[in-house]
C-alpha positions in Angstrom: 167.6 -72.0 93.9 169.8 -69.3 92.6 172.9 -69.0 95.2 175.3 -66.1 95.6 178.5 -66.4 97.5 179.9 -62.9 98.5 183.6 -63.2 99.4 185.1 -60.1 100.9 189.2 -60.2 101.3 190.1 -57.5 103.4 193.2 -56.2 105.4 193.4 -53.4 108.0 190.3 -51.6 106.5 188.1 -51.5 109.5 186.2 -48.3 108.5 185.7 -49.3 104.9 184.6 -52.8 105.9 182.1 -51.7 108.4 180.4 -49.3 106.0 180.3 -52.1 103.5 178.5 -54.4 106.1 176.1 -51.6 107.2 174.7 -51.7 103.7 174.8 -55.7 103.0 174.4 -57.4 106.3 170.6 -56.6 106.6 169.9 -58.0 103.1 172.3 -61.2 103.8 170.4 -61.9 107.2 167.1 -61.9 105.3 168.5 -64.3 102.6 169.8 -67.1 104.5 168.9 -69.8 101.9 170.4 -67.9 98.9 173.1 -65.7 100.1 176.3 -66.6 101.9 179.1 -64.0 103.1 182.4 -64.9 104.1 184.8 -62.2 105.2 188.5 -63.3 105.0 190.9 -61.1 107.0 194.5 -61.4 105.9 195.9 -61.3 109.3 195.2 -57.6 109.9 196.7 -55.7 112.7 193.4 -54.6 113.9 190.9 -56.8 115.8 187.9 -57.8 113.5 186.6 -60.5 115.3 183.6 -58.4 116.6 182.2 -59.1 113.0 181.5 -62.8 113.7 180.6 -62.0 117.5 177.7 -59.7 116.4 176.6 -62.1 113.7 176.9 -65.4 115.3 173.1 -66.3 115.1 173.5 -66.3 111.3 175.3 -69.1 109.8 175.3 -67.8 106.4 177.6 -65.0 107.8 181.2 -66.3 108.4 184.3 -64.5 109.5 187.9 -66.1 109.4 191.4 -64.7 109.6 194.5 -66.2 107.9 197.1 -67.1 110.3 199.5 -64.9 108.5 199.6 -62.3 105.6 199.5 -64.4 102.4 199.3 -61.3 100.1 196.4 -59.6 98.7 196.5 -61.6 95.5 196.3 -65.0 97.2 193.8 -63.8 99.7 191.7 -62.9 96.6 192.3 -66.3 94.9 191.0 -68.1 98.2 187.5 -67.1 97.2 187.4 -69.7 94.6 188.3 -72.2 97.1 185.6 -71.4 99.7 182.8 -71.1 97.0 180.5 -73.9 96.4 179.9 -75.5 93.1 176.3 -74.5 92.8 177.1 -70.9 93.9 177.9 -67.5 91.9 181.0 -66.0 93.3 181.2 -62.4 94.0 184.6 -61.1 95.1 183.7 -57.8 96.7 186.2 -55.3 97.7 185.8 -54.0 101.3 185.7 -50.4 100.0 183.6 -50.6 96.8 180.5 -49.8 98.7 177.4 -51.3 97.1 173.8 -50.1 96.9 171.3 -51.3 99.4 169.3 -53.0 96.8 172.1 -54.5 94.7 172.0 -58.1 96.2 168.3 -58.5 95.4 168.8 -57.0 92.1 171.8 -59.5 91.3 169.8 -62.6 92.6 166.9 -61.5 90.3 169.0 -61.3 87.4 171.1 -64.5 87.9 170.8 -67.2 85.4 172.6 -70.6 85.9 173.2 -70.7 82.0 175.4 -67.7 82.3 179.1 -68.3 83.0 180.4 -64.7 83.9 178.5 -61.5 84.8 180.2 -58.2 84.3 179.0 -55.1 86.0 179.4 -52.3 83.1 179.2 -48.6 83.0 177.9 -48.7 79.3 174.8 -50.9 80.0 171.5 -49.6 80.8 169.8 -53.0 80.8 170.9 -56.7 81.2 171.8 -58.7 78.4 173.6 -61.9 77.4 175.6 -63.4 74.6 178.0 -66.1 73.8 181.9 -65.2 73.7 184.7 -67.2 72.0 188.0 -67.6 73.3 189.5 -67.1 69.8 188.0 -63.6 69.7 190.5 -62.6 72.4 190.4 -61.9 76.2 191.0 -58.0 76.3 187.2 -57.5 76.0 186.7 -58.9 79.4 188.9 -56.2 81.0 187.1 -53.5 78.9 183.9 -54.9 80.5 185.4 -54.4 83.9 185.8 -58.0 84.9 189.3 -57.3 85.9 187.9 -55.2 88.9 187.1 -57.8 91.5 183.9 -56.1 92.5 182.6 -55.8 89.0 182.1 -59.4 88.2 180.4 -62.9 89.1 181.8 -66.3 88.4 179.5 -69.3 87.9 181.4 -71.7 90.0 179.9 -74.7 88.0 181.8 -73.3 85.0 185.1 -72.1 86.5 185.5 -75.2 89.0 188.0 -76.9 86.6 190.4 -73.7 86.3 190.6 -72.7 90.0 194.3 -73.6 89.9 195.0 -70.7 87.5 194.3 -68.4 90.3 197.4 -69.8 92.1 199.6 -70.5 89.1 199.0 -66.8 87.9 198.5 -65.1 91.4 201.7 -62.8 90.8 200.0 -61.2 87.8 197.8 -59.3 90.4 194.6 -60.5 88.6 194.1 -64.1 89.7 190.4 -63.9 89.2 191.1 -62.8 85.3 193.4 -65.9 85.2 190.6 -68.1 86.2 188.3 -66.5 83.6 190.9 -66.7 80.9 191.8 -70.2 81.7 188.1 -71.3 81.8 187.3 -69.5 78.4 190.6 -71.2 76.8 189.4 -74.7 78.1 185.7 -74.4 77.1 186.5 -72.0 74.0 183.0 -70.6 74.1 181.2 -69.2 77.3 178.0 -67.1 77.9 178.6 -63.6 79.2 176.0 -61.7 81.2 176.2 -57.8 81.4 174.5 -55.9 84.1 174.3 -52.2 84.6 177.0 -51.2 87.1 174.8 -48.3 88.3 172.4 -50.7 89.7 175.1 -52.3 92.0 177.8 -50.0 93.2 177.2 -46.8 95.0 180.4 -45.5 95.8 184.1 -46.0 96.9 185.0 -45.4 100.4 188.1 -43.2 100.3 190.4 -43.1 103.1 194.1 -43.6 103.9 193.6 -47.0 105.8 195.7 -49.6 103.9 196.0 -48.0 100.6 196.3 -50.4 97.7 199.7 -51.1 96.3 199.8 -51.5 92.7 203.6 -52.3 92.1 203.0 -55.9 91.6 200.6 -55.0 89.1 202.7 -52.7 87.2 205.4 -55.3 87.0 203.6 -58.6 86.5 200.2 -58.2 84.7 201.9 -59.4 81.4 202.2 -62.8 82.9 198.6 -63.5 81.9 199.6 -63.5 78.1 200.0 -67.4 78.0 196.2 -67.5 78.7 195.3 -65.5 75.6 195.3 -66.4 71.8 198.5 -65.6 70.3 197.3 -62.4 68.4 195.5 -61.3 71.2 198.6 -61.7 73.6 200.5 -59.8 71.2 198.2 -56.8 70.8 197.5 -56.8 74.7 201.3 -56.7 75.6 202.1 -54.0 73.0 199.4 -51.8 74.4 200.3 -52.8 78.0 204.1 -51.7 77.5 203.0 -48.4 75.9 200.6 -47.7 78.7 202.6 -49.1 81.8 206.1 -49.2 80.6 207.2 -46.4 82.8 205.9 -48.1 86.0 207.2 -51.4 84.9 210.9 -50.0 84.6 210.2 -47.8 87.7 209.4 -50.9 89.9 211.7 -53.3 88.5 213.9 -53.8 91.5 210.9 -54.1 93.8 210.2 -57.5 92.3 213.3 -58.1 90.3 212.7 -61.8 89.7 209.3 -61.3 88.7 210.3 -58.4 86.4 212.8 -60.8 84.6 209.8 -63.4 84.4 207.6 -60.7 82.9 210.3 -59.1 80.6 210.6 -62.8 79.2 206.8 -63.1 78.5 206.8 -59.6 77.0 209.6 -60.7 74.6 208.3 -63.9 73.7 204.7 -63.2 73.1 204.8 -59.5 72.5 206.3 -59.3 68.9 208.8 -57.1 67.6 207.1 -53.7 68.6 207.1 -54.8 72.4 210.5 -55.9 72.2 211.7 -52.5 70.8 209.6 -50.7 73.2 211.3 -52.9 76.1 214.7 -51.8 75.0 213.7 -48.0 74.8 211.8 -47.9 78.1 214.9 -46.7 80.2 215.0 -43.6 78.1 211.1 -42.9 78.1 211.2 -43.6 81.8 213.6 -40.6 82.4 212.2 -38.6 79.9 208.4 -38.7 80.8 208.2 -40.0 84.3 208.1 -36.3 86.0 205.2 -35.3 83.6 203.4 -38.5 84.5 203.7 -37.8 88.3 202.3 -34.4 87.7 199.4 -35.7 85.8 198.6 -38.4 88.5 198.6 -35.7 91.2 196.2 -33.5 89.3 193.6 -36.6 88.7 193.8 -37.6 92.4 193.3 -34.0 93.5 190.3 -33.8 91.0 188.8 -37.1 92.1 188.9 -36.1 95.8 186.9 -33.0 95.0 184.5 -34.2 92.4 181.1 -36.0 92.3 180.7 -39.5 91.1 179.1 -38.4 88.0 181.9 -36.0 87.1 184.6 -38.6 88.1 183.1 -40.9 85.5 183.4 -38.1 82.9 186.8 -37.7 83.9 187.8 -41.3 83.4 186.2 -41.4 79.9 188.5 -38.2 79.1 191.4 -39.9 80.6 190.7 -43.1 78.8 190.4 -41.2 75.5 193.5 -39.3 75.9 196.0 -41.7 77.8 194.2 -45.2 77.1 193.6 -45.8 80.8 
């Protein structure tokens, strides 16, 4: 039997979580043999225990609360710990609201021979193919596996690489660390692509517990040791050119981690990356005001446009600025 484990890490987002649960709980209650849900509250200030009380008659719906705030990345990484070996893990963000039939669609599409599924905007129909580690890891990010809600992990495949989620959790992408470490160990895996428009409906936009990206802006380079040498060099060169301003801006927020990332950039990034690091202070002071204005414009447009128009805007933004 195909089994899906939905793991929702949450923190102080009671409105977003409630909206998400309104969509998925009716389906999960009907799929007790094939779907399991765990909501893991990272020591929220708000009382979310009503979730368990209202669903106590369903053993496949579990609510737990960490005794203290362990950080968002560690809370994400715990999804791999709570998953069973015969399940596909879906780390679902509390505010990426899914479609009512998304769970049924995923269950129908699941194949035990597939190691990872990516939910991709560019696909209209499901497809699978083999993927080699030597071809690099950046494609996985292009296919949206870097977004926790847009990927599935076959626990039978990744079970031997779960520790990578904790070794690399400061990268802000512990789930990618597991994927990269698994592919590096196995050398070849099977990737499944599913159309994203069959799964995700919308994003719950609100001011409650906004995501803090500062750690990612400092530490994503820490993933480079899991990549092939040339791929790591290419990734770091692109990353510092796109995120170097934020890297320099947030250097004192996580200074020790900044030093680690800088060492990784210097060691794996090649001469171009090393040059850009040394020039970044100048770029920061010269371009940061312009980037601040650009981001404000995009945020305003995002809050006042339809989902279809937002997707077009993202494509334009990626074409111009590469992100």
